[in-house]
C-alpha positions in Angstrom: 5.9 85.4 -53.6 9.3 85.0 -52.0 11.1 88.2 -50.8 14.4 86.6 -51.8 14.9 87.5 -55.4 17.7 85.1 -56.3 16.9 82.1 -58.5 18.6 78.7 -58.1 20.8 79.6 -61.1 21.7 82.9 -59.4 22.7 81.1 -56.2 24.8 78.6 -58.1 26.6 81.4 -59.9 27.3 83.1 -56.6 28.7 79.9 -55.1 31.0 79.4 -58.0 32.3 83.0 -57.7 33.0 82.2 -54.0 34.9 79.1 -54.9 32.6 76.6 -53.2 30.2 74.0 -54.6 27.3 74.1 -52.1 25.8 76.1 -49.3 27.0 73.5 -46.9 30.5 74.1 -47.9 30.0 77.9 -47.8 28.8 77.7 -44.1 31.2 74.9 -43.1 33.1 77.1 -40.6 29.9 77.9 -38.6 29.5 75.5 -35.7 26.5 73.2 -36.3 24.8 74.2 -33.1 24.4 77.7 -34.6 23.0 76.5 -37.9 19.3 76.7 -38.7 18.2 73.2 -39.8 14.5 73.8 -40.4 12.4 76.7 -41.8 11.7 79.6 -39.6 8.3 79.4 -37.9 6.7 82.3 -39.7 3.0 82.9 -40.5 1.9 82.8 -44.1 2.4 85.9 -46.3 -0.2 88.7 -46.1 -1.4 91.2 -48.7 -0.7 94.9 -48.1 -4.1 95.7 -46.7 -4.0 92.6 -44.5 -0.6 93.6 -43.1 -1.9 97.1 -42.3 -4.9 95.7 -40.5 -2.8 93.3 -38.5 -0.3 95.9 -37.5 -3.2 98.3 -36.5 -4.7 95.6 -34.3 -1.4 94.9 -32.6 -0.9 98.7 -32.1 -4.3 99.0 -30.4 -3.3 96.3 -28.0 -0.2 98.2 -26.9 -0.4 100.0 -23.5 0.3 103.7 -23.3 2.0 104.3 -20.0 2.4 107.7 -18.3 6.2 108.0 -18.2 8.0 109.0 -15.0 11.2 107.3 -16.1 14.4 109.3 -16.7 18.0 108.3 -16.2 19.2 110.2 -19.2 16.1 110.1 -21.5 13.0 112.1 -20.8 9.4 112.3 -22.1 9.2 115.8 -23.3 6.7 117.2 -25.7 7.9 117.5 -29.4 6.1 120.2 -31.3 4.4 118.9 -34.5 6.5 121.3 -36.6 9.6 119.2 -35.8 8.4 116.0 -37.3 6.7 117.8 -40.2 9.8 119.6 -41.3 12.4 116.9 -40.9 10.2 114.6 -43.1 10.7 117.0 -46.1 12.5 114.9 -48.7 15.6 117.1 -48.9 16.2 116.6 -45.2 14.9 113.1 -44.8 16.9 111.5 -47.6 20.2 113.3 -47.0 22.8 111.3 -45.3 25.9 113.3 -44.6 27.9 116.1 -46.4 30.6 114.0 -48.0 30.4 116.4 -51.0 30.2 119.4 -48.8 30.3 122.1 -51.5 27.0 120.8 -52.9 25.3 120.3 -49.5 24.7 124.0 -48.6 21.4 123.3 -47.0 22.7 120.5 -44.8 25.8 122.5 -43.9 23.7 125.6 -43.0 21.4 123.5 -40.7 24.5 122.0 -39.0 26.0 125.5 -38.6 22.8 126.7 -36.9 22.8 123.7 -34.7 26.4 124.3 -33.6 25.6 128.0 -32.9 22.7 127.1 -30.7 24.8 124.5 -28.8 27.5 127.1 -28.2 25.0 129.5 -26.8 23.4 126.8 -24.6 26.7 125.6 -23.2 28.5 129.0 -23.0 31.5 127.6 -24.9 33.2 128.8 -28.1 32.8 125.9 -30.5 30.5 122.9 -31.0 30.8 120.1 -33.4 28.1 118.7 -35.7 26.9 116.2 -33.1 28.0 112.8 -31.8 26.1 109.5 -31.6 24.8 110.0 -28.1 25.6 111.5 -24.7 27.6 108.4 -23.6 29.9 108.4 -26.7 30.3 112.2 -26.4 31.6 111.8 -22.8 34.0 109.0 -23.8 35.3 111.1 -26.8 35.8 114.0 -24.5 38.0 111.9 -22.2 40.1 110.8 -25.2 40.3 114.3 -26.4 41.6 115.5 -23.1 44.2 112.7 -23.2 45.3 113.8 -26.7 45.7 117.4 -25.5 47.5 116.5 -22.3 50.0 114.1 -23.8 52.2 114.0 -20.7 49.2 113.1 -18.5 47.0 110.0 -18.7 44.7 109.6 -15.7 41.0 110.3 -15.9 39.1 111.1 -12.7 35.3 110.4 -13.0 32.7 111.1 -10.4 30.7 108.0 -9.4 27.5 110.2 -9.7 27.9 110.2 -13.5 25.5 108.1 -15.5 26.7 104.5 -15.1 25.9 103.7 -18.8 28.3 106.5 -19.8 31.0 105.0 -17.6 30.4 101.6 -19.3 30.9 103.3 -22.7 34.1 105.0 -21.5 35.4 101.6 -20.3 34.7 100.2 -23.7 36.5 103.0 -25.5 39.4 102.5 -23.1 39.9 98.8 -23.7 42.7 99.3 -26.1 44.2 102.5 -24.6 44.2 101.2 -21.0 44.2 104.8 -19.5 44.0 104.7 -15.7 40.5 105.8 -14.6 39.9 106.6 -11.0 36.4 107.0 -9.5 35.7 109.9 -7.1 33.2 108.9 -4.4 30.1 110.8 -3.4 29.0 112.3 -0.2 26.0 111.0 1.8 24.1 113.9 0.2 24.3 112.4 -3.3 26.9 114.7 -4.8 30.6 114.3 -5.6 32.8 114.4 -2.6 35.0 117.3 -3.5 37.6 116.7 -0.8 38.2 113.1 -2.1 38.1 114.5 -5.7 40.9 116.9 -4.8 43.0 114.0 -3.3 42.6 111.9 -6.5 43.5 114.7 -8.9 47.3 115.0 -9.4 50.0 115.9 -11.9 49.1 112.8 -14.0 45.5 113.7 -14.4 44.4 114.7 -17.9 40.7 115.2 -17.2 38.1 115.5 -14.4 34.6 114.5 -15.3 31.5 115.5 -13.3 27.8 115.4 -14.3 25.3 117.9 -13.2 22.4 117.3 -12.6 24.0 114.0 -11.8 22.6 110.5 -12.3 20.5 110.8 -9.2 19.1 114.2 -10.3 21.2 116.2 -7.8 22.8 119.5 -8.8 26.6 119.4 -8.5 29.0 122.3 -7.8 30.6 122.4 -11.2 32.6 125.6 -10.4 34.3 124.0 -7.5 35.1 120.8 -9.5 36.5 122.9 -12.3 38.7 124.7 -9.9 40.1 121.5 -8.5 40.9 120.3 -12.0 42.5 123.5 -13.1 44.6 123.9 -10.0 46.2 120.5 -10.9 46.6 121.5 -14.6 43.9 119.1 -15.7 41.0 119.8 -18.1 37.4 119.8 -16.8 34.7 118.0 -18.6 31.1 118.8 -17.6 28.3 116.4 -18.5 25.0 118.3 -18.5 21.3 118.2 -19.3 20.5 120.6 -22.1 17.0 121.5 -20.7 18.4 122.3 -17.2 20.7 124.8 -18.8 17.7 127.1 -19.3 17.8 127.4 -15.4 21.3 126.7 -14.3 24.6 128.4 -15.0 26.2 127.2 -18.2 29.2 124.8 -18.1 31.3 127.5 -19.8 30.4 130.0 -17.1 31.3 127.3 -14.5 34.8 126.9 -16.0 34.3 123.8 -18.1 36.8 123.2 -20.9 34.6 120.6 -22.6 30.8 120.1 -22.2 28.9 117.1 -23.4 25.2 116.2 -23.2 22.5 113.8 -24.4 20.5 115.8 -26.9 17.3 113.6 -26.7 15.4 116.1 -24.5 15.5 118.7 -27.3 12.5 117.5 -29.3 13.6 113.9 -29.9 11.0 111.2 -29.1 12.0 108.4 -26.8 11.4 105.8 -29.6 12.5 102.8 -27.4 15.9 104.3 -26.9 17.0 105.8 -30.2 18.1 107.3 -32.4 19.4 110.2 -30.3 22.3 112.5 -30.5 25.3 113.7 -28.5 26.1 117.3 -27.9 29.8 118.3 -27.8 31.2 121.8 -27.2 34.6 123.1 -26.1 36.8 126.2 -25.7 38.2 127.6 -28.8 41.8 126.7 -27.9 40.9 123.0 -28.3 39.1 123.2 -31.7 41.7 121.2 -33.6 41.5 118.3 -31.1 37.7 118.0 -31.2 36.2 114.8 -32.6 33.8 114.6 -35.5 33.2 117.5 -37.9 32.7 121.2 -37.6 30.9 123.4 -40.2 32.1 127.0 -40.6 30.7 130.1 -42.4 32.7 131.7 -45.2 32.2 133.7 -48.5 32.6 132.5 -52.1 34.6 134.4 -54.8 31.6 136.6 -55.4 31.2 137.6 -51.7 28.2 135.5 -51.1 27.7 133.7 -47.8 28.5 130.0 -47.9 29.2 127.1 -45.6 32.1 124.6 -45.6 33.3 121.7 -43.6 36.0 123.5 -41.6 37.4 120.5 -39.7 37.1 116.8 -40.0 39.5 115.4 -37.5 38.8 111.7 -38.1 40.6 108.8 -39.6 38.7 108.8 -42.9 40.1 112.2 -43.9 43.5 112.6 -42.3 46.4 110.3 -41.4 45.2 107.7 -38.9 47.8 108.6 -36.3 46.7 112.2 -36.5 43.0 111.5 -36.1 41.4 112.5 -32.8 38.3 110.2 -33.3 37.1 107.3 -35.3 33.5 108.5 -35.3 32.6 108.6 -38.9 29.5 110.7 -39.1 27.2 113.0 -37.3 23.5 112.5 -36.4 22.4 114.9 -39.1 18.7 114.3 -39.2 18.4 114.1 -35.4 20.6 117.2 -35.0 18.2 119.0 -37.4 15.3 117.9 -35.3 17.0 119.4 -32.2 17.7 122.6 -34.2 14.1 123.0 -35.3 12.9 122.3 -31.7 15.2 125.0 -30.2 14.2 127.5 -32.9 10.6 126.7 -32.4 10.4 127.0 -28.6 13.1 129.7 -28.4 14.9 130.9 -25.3 11.7 131.7 -23.4 10.0 128.4 -24.4 13.0 126.3 -23.3 13.1 128.1 -20.0 9.3 127.5 -19.6 9.8 123.8 -20.3 12.6 123.6 -17.7 10.6 125.7 -15.1 7.4 123.6 -15.6 9.4 120.4 -15.3 11.0 121.6 -12.1 7.8 122.8 -10.6 6.0 119.5 -11.2 9.0 117.6 -9.8 9.1 119.7 -6.6 5.3 119.5 -6.2 5.5 115.7 -6.5 8.5 115.5 -4.2 6.6 117.4 -1.5 3.5 115.2 -1.8 5.5 111.9 -1.9 7.3 112.9 1.3 4.1 114.0 3.0 1.7 111.3 1.9 3.7 108.1 1.5 6.1 106.0 3.5 8.8 106.4 0.9 11.7 108.7 1.7 14.1 110.5 -0.6 17.4 108.8 -1.0 19.2 112.2 -0.8 16.8 114.6 1.1 19.3 117.5 1.2 20.3 117.4 -2.5 19.0 120.3 -4.7 17.4 118.9 -7.9 15.7 120.2 -11.1 13.3 117.5 -12.3 14.5 114.1 -11.1 15.1 112.5 -7.7 15.7 109.1 -6.2 13.5 107.4 -3.6 14.4 104.7 -1.1 12.3 101.6 -1.6 11.9 98.7 0.9 12.7 96.1 -1.7 13.5 95.8 -5.4 11.9 98.7 -7.1 11.2 96.6 -10.2 8.2 95.0 -8.4 6.8 98.5 -7.8 7.3 99.4 -11.4 5.5 96.2 -12.5 2.5 97.1 -10.3 2.5 100.6 -11.7 2.4 99.2 -15.3 -0.9 97.5 -14.3 -2.3 100.9 -13.5 -1.0 102.5 -16.7 2.1 104.3 -15.5 5.9 103.7 -15.8 6.6 104.8 -12.2 10.4 105.4 -12.7 13.6 103.5 -13.1 14.9 100.8 -10.7 18.4 101.7 -9.6 19.2 98.0 -9.1 19.4 97.7 -12.9 22.5 99.8 -13.1 26.1 98.7 -12.7 28.9 100.9 -11.2 26.7 102.6 -8.6 26.9 102.5 -4.8 23.2 102.3 -4.1 21.7 98.8 -3.6 18.2 99.8 -4.7 15.8 102.7 -5.1 13.4 104.3 -7.6 14.6 107.2 -9.8 11.6 109.4 -10.7 11.6 112.0 -13.4 9.2 114.7 -14.4 8.7 116.9 -17.6 6.3 119.6 -18.7 3.9 116.8 -19.9 3.1 115.5 -16.4 0.0 117.1 -14.9 -1.4 117.2 -11.4 -3.7 114.3 -12.3 -0.7 112.3 -13.4 1.0 113.0 -10.1 -2.1 111.9 -8.2 -2.0 108.5 -10.1 1.7 108.1 -9.3 1.0 108.7 -5.6 -1.8 106.1 -5.6 0.6 103.5 -7.0 3.4 104.4 -4.5 0.9 104.2 -1.6 -0.3 100.8 -2.8 3.2 99.5 -3.2 
């Protein structure tokens, strides 16, 4: 049977309602070269059990690659409890708390999520999540501009994730805020002297990522000092897992901290869905994008949760809105909350330590046993580093795929960076000594 439920009579009635006499007239404004003039080349329909069998066969043909890719998304282990709990119908079918007063369970889970992000970042307040790390960084830049109304310039380190910079550029198409790029040193970290020269009385925000796109740990305290000395806000882009080992952005002087939340129990899933983390100092709570859940008491003194702030255009006058982001990643934020509650402080630190230990073990062996050299040999790192490659790293990655591994990410894929080529290699607690041995074999062959 057809999956299109409309009869010919239904379609004619729809055309009449639209004020046209035929489908040709309805689609007349679409250029002919974009029109489909013959049926789609689709196989014949299958029954349910035939479909399941076909999909199973295709799944069995898929390769499972050991993942050494990073660049913002990491192959961490997700405890079984996370997927099991978020699939409960009361969580899985809930969209977002538009009727907040009858969404106490959803509001409580968001409140717990916010509390954990505040503890992780060392800042006073967190929102209910953003779409991803890139949109979180762009929203932070716009938030700084709205706070510092007499300042407009944004200074961004070139070592930040280039995809994040692309999203910031897209956000900025209408506003046309001046964005200046601070260069890096030969050591792979932000050139603080040049950063200091770029930051002036017109700077609203300074943005630095640590660990940066190349995996190197930045001096966030020094960058924050440069920003504050000039009266600008400091935005730190961080890796949530690394915060189990490194000083929090709040302790480093950040006014706003953003991150990609995918490492917190979210599967890679071909790139999504993920979530953005967003936290700030309490002074700036009314300028934060998205929504914030607060704890209160009802008339009988019982604990309850409310949407404390919704600073977006759907709820307040458009000119007063600080964001046009219209929701939060509720289910994904819940998954991150369950993950953090499941592994706890000690578990998250163990994940970070194990990832770092494997990365440093692999680094030492690569340097000692292959002809490849680190791109930034003096840069301290947690679980990711860049290697120089004699040619396009994509060829090396293709050879690795034939051996069952995704050997890393080719730097030549990315815009806005000042490195011609190289291989960015990342490690998590899932990578074993045997996995590293296989990676070394591939690198030696290449």
